[in-house]
The first five atom37 places (N, CA, C, CB, O) and aatype in JSON, in Angstrom:
{
  "aatype": [12, 19, 11, 16, 11, 2, 15, 11, 11, 11, 11, 18, 2, 1, 15, 11, 2, 16, 0, 2, 6, 14, 3, 15, 19, 18, 19, 10, 11, 10, 19, 10, 18, 10, 9, 9, 7, 15, 5, 17, 9, 1, 9, 16, 2, 7, 3, 12, 10, 9, 14, 9, 14, 9, 7, 10, 9, 9, 7, 9, 13, 13, 0, 1, 12, 6, 8, 13, 11, 9, 6, 1, 11, 9, 6, 18, 0, 12, 10, 10, 10, 15, 12, 13, 9, 7, 13, 17, 10, 14, 10, 7, 10, 6, 9, 0, 10, 7],
  "atom_mask": [
    [1, 1, 1, 1, 1],
    [1, 1, 1, 1, 1],
    [1, 1, 1, 1, 1],
    [1, 1, 1, 1, 1],
    [1, 1, 1, 1, 1],
    [1, 1, 1, 1, 1],
    [1, 1, 1, 1, 1],
    [1, 1, 1, 1, 1],
    [1, 1, 1, 1, 1],
    [1, 1, 1, 1, 1],
    [1, 1, 1, 1, 1],
    [1, 1, 1, 1, 1],
    [1, 1, 1, 1, 1],
    [1, 1, 1, 1, 1],
    [1, 1, 1, 1, 1],
    [1, 1, 1, 1, 1],
    [1, 1, 1, 1, 1],
    [1, 1, 1, 1, 1],
    [1, 1, 1, 1, 1],
    [1, 1, 1, 1, 1],
    [1, 1, 1, 1, 1],
    [1, 1, 1, 1, 1],
    [1, 1, 1, 1, 1],
    [1, 1, 1, 1, 1],
    [1, 1, 1, 1, 1],
    [1, 1, 1, 1, 1],
    [1, 1, 1, 1, 1],
    [1, 1, 1, 1, 1],
    [1, 1, 1, 1, 1],
    [1, 1, 1, 1, 1],
    [1, 1, 1, 1, 1],
    [1, 1, 1, 1, 1],
    [1, 1, 1, 1, 1],
    [1, 1, 1, 1, 1],
    [1, 1, 1, 1, 1],
    [1, 1, 1, 1, 1],
    [1, 1, 1, 0, 1],
    [1, 1, 1, 1, 1],
    [1, 1, 1, 1, 1],
    [1, 1, 1, 1, 1],
    [1, 1, 1, 1, 1],
    [1, 1, 1, 1, 1],
    [1, 1, 1, 1, 1],
    [1, 1, 1, 1, 1],
    [1, 1, 1, 1, 1],
    [1, 1, 1, 0, 1],
    [1, 1, 1, 1, 1],
    [1, 1, 1, 1, 1],
    [1, 1, 1, 1, 1],
    [1, 1, 1, 1, 1],
    [1, 1, 1, 1, 1],
    [1, 1, 1, 1, 1],
    [1, 1, 1, 1, 1],
    [1, 1, 1, 1, 1],
    [1, 1, 1, 0, 1],
    [1, 1, 1, 1, 1],
    [1, 1, 1, 1, 1],
    [1, 1, 1, 1, 1],
    [1, 1, 1, 0, 1],
    [1, 1, 1, 1, 1],
    [1, 1, 1, 1, 1],
    [1, 1, 1, 1, 1],
    [1, 1, 1, 1, 1],
    [1, 1, 1, 1, 1],
    [1, 1, 1, 1, 1],
    [1, 1, 1, 1, 1],
    [1, 1, 1, 1, 1],
    [1, 1, 1, 1, 1],
    [1, 1, 1, 1, 1],
    [1, 1, 1, 1, 1],
    [1, 1, 1, 1, 1],
    [1, 1, 1, 1, 1],
    [1, 1, 1, 1, 1],
    [1, 1, 1, 1, 1],
    [1, 1, 1, 1, 1],
    [1, 1, 1, 1, 1],
    [1, 1, 1, 1, 1],
    [1, 1, 1, 1, 1],
    [1, 1, 1, 1, 1],
    [1, 1, 1, 1, 1],
    [1, 1, 1, 1, 1],
    [1, 1, 1, 1, 1],
    [1, 1, 1, 1, 1],
    [1, 1, 1, 1, 1],
    [1, 1, 1, 1, 1],
    [1, 1, 1, 0, 1],
    [1, 1, 1, 1, 1],
    [1, 1, 1, 1, 1],
    [1, 1, 1, 1, 1],
    [1, 1, 1, 1, 1],
    [1, 1, 1, 1, 1],
    [1, 1, 1, 0, 1],
    [1, 1, 1, 1, 1],
    [1, 1, 1, 1, 1],
    [1, 1, 1, 1, 1],
    [1, 1, 1, 1, 1],
    [1, 1, 1, 1, 1],
    [1, 1, 1, 0, 1]
  ],
  "atom_positions": [
    [[290.83, 59.73, 117.7], [290.97, 60.72, 118.63], [290.18, 61.75, 119.53], [291.52, 61.24, 118.13], [289.53, 62.57, 118.89]],
    [[290.13, 61.83, 120.8], [289.01, 62.79, 121.5], [289.74, 64.25, 121.32], [288.68, 62.36, 123.37], [290.97, 64.35, 121.21]],
    [[289.06, 65.11, 121.31], [289.46, 66.39, 121.39], [289.08, 66.86, 122.47], [289.1, 67.14, 120.45], [287.96, 66.58, 122.9]],
    [[289.92, 67.67, 123.14], [289.55, 68.32, 124.15], [289.53, 69.91, 124.15], [290.29, 67.85, 125.05], [290.45, 70.61, 123.73]],
    [[288.36, 70.37, 124.67], [288.16, 71.71, 125.07], [288.97, 72.43, 125.83], [287.17, 71.8, 125.6], [289.31, 72.01, 126.94]],
    [[289.48, 73.88, 125.23], [290.25, 74.49, 126.2], [289.21, 75.42, 126.7], [291.6, 75.15, 125.69], [288.6, 76.03, 125.82]],
    [[288.83, 75.7, 128.14], [287.7, 76.68, 128.15], [288.78, 77.95, 128.48], [286.3, 76.33, 129.43], [289.89, 77.91, 129.0]],
    [[288.2, 78.78, 128.11], [288.69, 79.99, 128.11], [288.36, 80.8, 129.47], [288.2, 80.63, 126.92], [288.2, 82.01, 129.32]],
    [[288.27, 80.42, 130.44], [288.15, 81.15, 131.74], [288.85, 81.97, 132.39], [288.04, 80.54, 132.49], [289.88, 81.48, 132.85]],
    [[288.61, 83.3, 132.64], [289.22, 84.05, 133.07], [289.64, 83.94, 134.65], [288.62, 85.0, 132.69], [288.68, 84.03, 135.41]],
    [[290.86, 83.75, 135.22], [290.77, 83.75, 136.61], [290.89, 85.11, 137.12], [291.76, 82.9, 137.2], [291.21, 86.1, 136.46]],
    [[290.59, 85.05, 138.43], [290.26, 86.39, 139.02], [291.68, 86.57, 139.74], [288.8, 86.44, 140.12], [292.02, 85.77, 140.61]],
    [[292.49, 87.6, 139.35], [293.59, 87.57, 140.14], [293.6, 88.95, 140.73], [294.86, 87.18, 139.39], [293.52, 90.01, 140.1]],
    [[293.76, 88.75, 142.36], [293.78, 90.26, 143.03], [295.18, 90.79, 143.1], [293.17, 90.3, 144.58], [296.13, 90.09, 143.44]],
    [[295.26, 92.16, 142.76], [296.23, 93.02, 142.78], [297.13, 92.82, 143.82], [295.77, 94.19, 142.81], [296.53, 92.36, 144.79]],
    [[298.27, 92.96, 144.01], [299.22, 92.65, 145.3], [298.72, 94.01, 146.29], [301.23, 92.68, 144.83], [298.68, 93.9, 147.52]],
    [[298.34, 95.29, 145.55], [298.08, 96.53, 146.51], [296.93, 96.45, 147.07], [298.1, 97.82, 145.91], [296.57, 97.49, 147.63]],
    [[296.13, 95.45, 147.11], [294.98, 95.62, 147.46], [294.91, 94.4, 148.68], [293.99, 95.58, 146.17], [295.45, 93.32, 148.44]],
    [[294.23, 94.65, 149.99], [294.67, 94.07, 150.96], [293.07, 93.7, 151.56], [295.79, 95.0, 151.81], [292.16, 94.5, 151.33]],
    [[292.79, 92.3, 152.43], [291.72, 92.27, 152.84], [291.37, 92.79, 154.22], [291.44, 91.18, 152.65], [291.27, 92.1, 155.23]],
    [[291.17, 94.4, 154.11], [291.18, 94.83, 155.3], [289.79, 95.92, 155.57], [292.61, 95.45, 155.48], [289.66, 96.82, 154.74]],
    [[288.97, 95.84, 156.49], [288.03, 96.65, 156.62], [287.74, 98.06, 156.09], [288.01, 96.65, 157.62], [288.76, 98.6, 155.67]],
    [[286.95, 98.58, 156.03], [286.68, 100.01, 155.62], [287.28, 101.01, 156.99], [284.82, 100.21, 155.31], [288.04, 101.97, 156.81]],
    [[286.92, 100.7, 157.98], [287.27, 101.28, 159.0], [288.57, 101.41, 158.98], [286.84, 100.76, 160.01], [289.02, 102.5, 159.32]],
    [[289.45, 100.37, 158.59], [291.07, 100.45, 158.6], [291.59, 101.49, 157.39], [291.76, 98.78, 158.31], [292.55, 102.24, 157.57]],
    [[290.85, 101.44, 156.13], [291.3, 102.36, 155.12], [290.86, 103.79, 155.59], [290.72, 101.98, 153.68], [291.6, 104.76, 155.43]],
    [[289.68, 103.89, 156.14], [289.36, 105.49, 156.42], [290.45, 105.77, 157.65], [287.49, 105.85, 156.99], [290.8, 106.95, 157.63]],
    [[290.92, 105.19, 158.45], [291.89, 105.38, 159.65], [292.98, 105.63, 159.25], [292.08, 104.37, 160.53], [293.66, 106.45, 159.87]],
    [[293.44, 105.05, 158.15], [294.65, 105.2, 157.35], [294.74, 106.5, 156.55], [294.75, 104.07, 156.43], [295.79, 107.15, 156.59]],
    [[293.75, 106.89, 155.85], [293.46, 108.07, 155.19], [293.54, 109.43, 156.22], [292.01, 107.86, 154.55], [293.96, 110.52, 155.85]],
    [[293.04, 109.11, 157.62], [293.05, 110.3, 158.44], [294.23, 110.39, 158.85], [292.18, 110.38, 159.5], [294.64, 111.53, 159.06]],
    [[295.06, 109.36, 159.07], [296.47, 109.48, 159.86], [297.19, 110.09, 158.69], [297.25, 107.94, 160.49], [297.85, 111.05, 159.07]],
    [[297.3, 109.85, 157.36], [297.66, 110.53, 156.41], [297.57, 111.91, 156.23], [297.22, 110.08, 155.64], [298.4, 112.68, 155.75]],
    [[296.27, 112.16, 156.76], [295.81, 113.38, 156.73], [296.47, 114.33, 157.68], [294.49, 113.32, 156.92], [296.9, 115.44, 157.34]],
    [[296.53, 113.76, 159.09], [297.22, 114.26, 160.01], [298.69, 114.54, 159.62], [297.09, 113.45, 161.06], [299.23, 115.62, 159.41]],
    [[299.23, 113.28, 159.59], [300.93, 113.54, 159.54], [301.17, 114.37, 158.34], [301.92, 112.05, 159.37], [302.13, 115.14, 158.42]],
    [[300.45, 114.37, 157.18], [301.05, 115.43, 155.96], [300.65, 116.68, 156.29], [0.0, 0.0, 0.0], [300.86, 117.53, 155.42]],
    [[300.0, 117.15, 157.56], [300.0, 118.64, 157.8], [300.74, 119.18, 158.5], [299.07, 119.1, 158.2], [300.57, 120.38, 158.73]],
    [[301.94, 118.36, 159.16], [302.74, 119.04, 159.72], [303.95, 119.52, 159.39], [302.82, 118.62, 160.48], [304.81, 118.81, 158.87]],
    [[304.13, 120.92, 159.69], [305.41, 121.6, 159.1], [306.25, 122.17, 160.19], [305.05, 122.78, 158.09], [305.81, 122.62, 161.25]],
    [[307.74, 122.1, 159.76], [308.55, 123.19, 160.83], [308.71, 124.43, 160.19], [310.11, 122.73, 161.3], [309.23, 124.54, 159.08]],
    [[308.24, 125.44, 160.9], [308.58, 126.84, 160.4], [309.7, 127.17, 161.29], [307.33, 127.97, 160.48], [309.6, 127.04, 162.51]],
    [[311.19, 127.75, 160.46], [312.01, 128.13, 161.29], [311.96, 129.81, 160.79], [313.43, 127.22, 161.23], [311.78, 130.21, 159.64]],
    [[312.19, 130.65, 162.06], [312.06, 132.2, 161.72], [313.18, 132.53, 162.47], [310.63, 133.08, 162.17], [313.47, 132.17, 163.62]],
    [[313.99, 133.48, 161.46], [314.99, 134.26, 161.92], [314.8, 135.88, 161.37], [316.33, 133.55, 161.45], [315.04, 136.29, 160.24]],
    [[314.37, 136.54, 162.38], [314.02, 137.65, 162.2], [313.09, 137.93, 161.42], [0.0, 0.0, 0.0], [311.98, 137.83, 161.95]],
    [[313.08, 138.32, 160.06], [312.18, 138.61, 159.06], [311.78, 137.43, 158.06], [312.75, 139.7, 158.36], [310.81, 137.25, 157.33]],
    [[312.99, 136.68, 158.35], [312.95, 135.64, 157.52], [312.23, 134.1, 157.45], [314.02, 135.53, 157.49], [312.73, 133.36, 158.29]],
    [[311.44, 133.62, 156.85], [310.76, 132.23, 157.49], [310.86, 131.38, 156.53], [309.22, 132.24, 157.97], [310.57, 131.61, 155.35]],
    [[311.33, 130.17, 157.06], [311.8, 128.94, 156.17], [310.89, 127.95, 156.37], [313.2, 128.36, 156.48], [311.07, 127.38, 157.45]],
    [[309.7, 127.41, 155.52], [308.92, 126.33, 155.92], [309.61, 125.08, 155.48], [307.54, 126.43, 155.38], [310.37, 125.19, 154.52]],
    [[309.45, 123.79, 156.1], [309.93, 122.45, 155.85], [308.95, 121.76, 155.83], [310.82, 121.92, 156.66], [308.38, 121.7, 156.93]],
    [[308.51, 121.19, 155.04], [306.88, 120.1, 154.8], [307.58, 118.93, 155.49], [306.19, 119.55, 152.74], [307.84, 118.01, 154.72]],
    [[308.01, 118.72, 156.96], [308.38, 117.39, 157.46], [307.32, 116.08, 157.57], [308.87, 117.68, 158.79], [307.74, 114.93, 157.59]],
    [[306.03, 116.39, 157.63], [305.04, 115.84, 157.55], [304.91, 115.04, 156.36], [0.0, 0.0, 0.0], [304.56, 113.86, 156.47]],
    [[305.21, 115.64, 155.01], [305.13, 115.1, 153.6], [306.2, 113.97, 153.67], [305.45, 116.28, 152.38], [306.0, 112.82, 153.25]],
    [[307.5, 114.47, 154.3], [308.63, 113.58, 153.95], [308.65, 112.19, 154.95], [310.07, 114.48, 154.12], [309.29, 111.18, 154.66]],
    [[307.73, 112.37, 156.29], [307.43, 111.13, 156.88], [306.39, 110.49, 156.14], [307.07, 111.26, 158.27], [306.46, 109.28, 155.93]],
    [[305.57, 111.06, 155.8], [304.43, 110.33, 154.96], [304.81, 110.03, 153.81], [0.0, 0.0, 0.0], [303.84, 109.64, 153.16]],
    [[305.47, 110.03, 153.39], [306.08, 109.34, 151.79], [306.98, 108.36, 152.15], [307.01, 110.45, 150.67], [307.22, 107.46, 151.34]],
    [[307.54, 108.39, 153.31], [308.4, 107.21, 154.04], [307.54, 106.21, 154.32], [309.13, 107.59, 155.39], [307.74, 105.12, 153.79]],
    [[306.35, 106.39, 155.27], [305.42, 105.58, 155.6], [304.63, 104.78, 154.17], [304.49, 106.48, 156.51], [304.32, 103.59, 154.12]],
    [[304.46, 105.6, 153.3], [303.65, 105.28, 152.26], [304.36, 104.0, 151.34], [303.4, 106.65, 151.43], [303.86, 103.12, 150.64]],
    [[305.56, 104.29, 151.64], [306.73, 103.34, 150.49], [306.63, 102.18, 151.37], [308.72, 103.96, 150.21], [306.53, 101.12, 150.76]],
    [[306.62, 102.08, 152.66], [307.48, 101.28, 153.62], [306.15, 100.3, 154.33], [308.46, 102.46, 154.9], [306.33, 99.34, 155.07]],
    [[304.79, 100.83, 153.88], [303.85, 100.02, 154.72], [303.78, 98.57, 153.89], [302.26, 100.83, 154.89], [304.27, 98.34, 152.78]],
    [[303.06, 97.7, 154.73], [302.96, 96.48, 154.24], [301.59, 96.02, 153.58], [303.31, 95.69, 155.27], [301.5, 95.3, 152.59]],
    [[300.77, 96.44, 154.15], [299.29, 96.21, 153.74], [298.91, 97.67, 152.96], [298.2, 95.87, 155.23], [298.26, 98.57, 153.5]],
    [[299.45, 97.73, 151.6], [299.24, 99.0, 150.72], [297.71, 99.29, 150.32], [300.1, 98.83, 149.35], [296.91, 98.43, 149.97]],
    [[297.5, 100.49, 150.43], [295.94, 100.67, 149.83], [296.84, 101.45, 148.69], [294.4, 101.7, 150.92], [298.02, 101.79, 148.68]],
    [[295.63, 101.6, 147.62], [296.48, 102.35, 146.42], [297.14, 103.81, 146.91], [295.36, 102.69, 145.04], [296.54, 104.7, 147.51]],
    [[298.69, 103.83, 146.45], [299.71, 104.56, 146.8], [299.41, 105.67, 146.15], [300.95, 104.04, 146.56], [299.84, 106.72, 146.63]],
    [[298.66, 105.71, 144.98], [298.26, 107.2, 144.32], [297.54, 108.0, 145.44], [297.13, 107.06, 142.9], [297.86, 109.14, 145.8]],
    [[296.42, 107.15, 145.99], [295.64, 107.9, 146.63], [296.51, 108.5, 148.37], [294.2, 106.9, 146.7], [296.38, 109.58, 148.95]],
    [[297.1, 107.62, 148.66], [297.87, 108.09, 149.73], [298.54, 109.31, 149.41], [298.77, 107.15, 150.15], [298.43, 110.27, 150.17]],
    [[299.52, 109.4, 147.93], [300.32, 110.47, 147.97], [299.27, 111.6, 147.56], [301.63, 110.3, 147.03], [299.75, 112.67, 147.92]],
    [[298.26, 111.75, 147.06], [297.35, 112.73, 146.96], [296.63, 113.13, 148.2], [296.49, 112.37, 146.03], [296.21, 114.29, 148.24]],
    [[296.43, 112.31, 149.24], [295.99, 112.85, 150.62], [297.14, 113.66, 151.11], [295.6, 111.67, 151.72], [296.91, 114.78, 151.58]],
    [[298.6, 113.11, 151.03], [299.62, 113.85, 151.74], [299.99, 115.25, 150.81], [300.99, 112.8, 151.98], [300.48, 116.23, 151.37]],
    [[299.8, 115.25, 149.85], [299.71, 116.67, 149.06], [298.47, 117.53, 149.66], [299.45, 116.42, 147.31], [298.62, 118.5, 150.4]],
    [[297.54, 117.15, 149.34], [296.31, 117.73, 149.94], [296.49, 118.61, 151.44], [295.33, 116.46, 150.16], [296.44, 119.8, 151.77]],
    [[296.71, 117.31, 152.12], [297.09, 117.8, 153.88], [298.27, 118.66, 153.77], [297.59, 116.39, 155.1], [298.37, 119.46, 154.7]],
    [[299.43, 118.72, 152.65], [300.61, 119.59, 153.0], [300.04, 120.61, 152.93], [301.83, 119.61, 152.26], [300.01, 121.29, 153.95]],
    [[299.34, 121.13, 151.66], [299.08, 122.64, 151.28], [297.91, 123.13, 152.4], [298.48, 122.8, 149.49], [297.83, 124.33, 152.68]],
    [[296.89, 122.03, 153.1], [296.22, 122.52, 153.96], [297.01, 123.11, 155.28], [295.34, 121.55, 154.18], [296.67, 124.09, 155.94]],
    [[297.82, 122.52, 155.43], [298.73, 122.58, 156.63], [299.73, 123.5, 156.54], [0.0, 0.0, 0.0], [300.41, 123.79, 157.53]],
    [[299.95, 124.09, 155.24], [301.04, 125.32, 155.06], [300.25, 126.71, 155.49], [301.64, 125.46, 153.28], [300.82, 127.72, 155.9]],
    [[298.69, 126.56, 155.3], [298.19, 127.9, 155.74], [297.27, 127.91, 157.1], [297.35, 128.5, 154.55], [296.62, 128.79, 157.66]],
    [[297.5, 126.6, 157.38], [296.89, 126.67, 159.34], [298.22, 126.7, 160.08], [295.83, 124.9, 160.13], [299.29, 126.65, 159.47]],
    [[298.16, 126.79, 161.22], [298.84, 127.27, 162.28], [299.27, 125.52, 162.91], [297.73, 128.46, 163.36], [299.13, 125.17, 164.09]],
    [[299.67, 124.85, 162.07], [300.02, 123.19, 162.32], [301.62, 123.27, 162.6], [299.64, 122.03, 160.75], [302.29, 124.16, 162.09]],
    [[302.15, 122.33, 163.39], [303.34, 122.12, 163.29], [304.03, 122.81, 164.35], [0.0, 0.0, 0.0], [303.44, 123.26, 165.34]],
    [[305.64, 122.93, 164.1], [306.57, 123.07, 165.16], [307.27, 124.37, 164.47], [307.57, 121.65, 165.49], [307.84, 124.26, 163.39]],
    [[307.18, 125.71, 165.24], [308.02, 126.71, 164.64], [309.35, 126.9, 165.49], [307.22, 128.06, 164.5], [309.25, 126.96, 166.72]],
    [[310.2, 126.97, 165.06], [311.3, 127.28, 165.63], [311.96, 128.87, 165.58], [312.1, 126.36, 165.07], [312.23, 129.05, 164.4]],
    [[312.29, 129.94, 166.28], [312.3, 130.99, 166.35], [314.1, 131.25, 166.61], [311.19, 131.38, 167.36], [314.44, 131.43, 167.78]],
    [[314.8, 131.26, 165.91], [316.19, 131.77, 166.02], [316.48, 132.97, 166.13], [316.87, 131.49, 165.14], [316.21, 133.69, 165.17]],
    [[317.04, 133.52, 167.19], [317.49, 134.96, 167.55], [316.23, 136.05, 167.6], [0.0, 0.0, 0.0], [316.45, 137.23, 167.87]]
  ]
}
């Protein structure tokens, strides 16, 4: 009886999160997340200021619904970083009530 050898070759499986996209598309996505995440809506009523991070909400929606996903942790980190940057910069929409 002939014995066959079972080769233990590792098959290279790509993760479903990585796509075959050029570096320029990756950088463009990061820049778009930076711009979207820095948008705020600031509602002022006299002396009261209510900041709402609308860019973070929209960015998380885009990150979850994206067809060609880059590393989702990187997208979330970029959104959080841009949210904090946008809080101190005069970016976004300001609505004055009264």
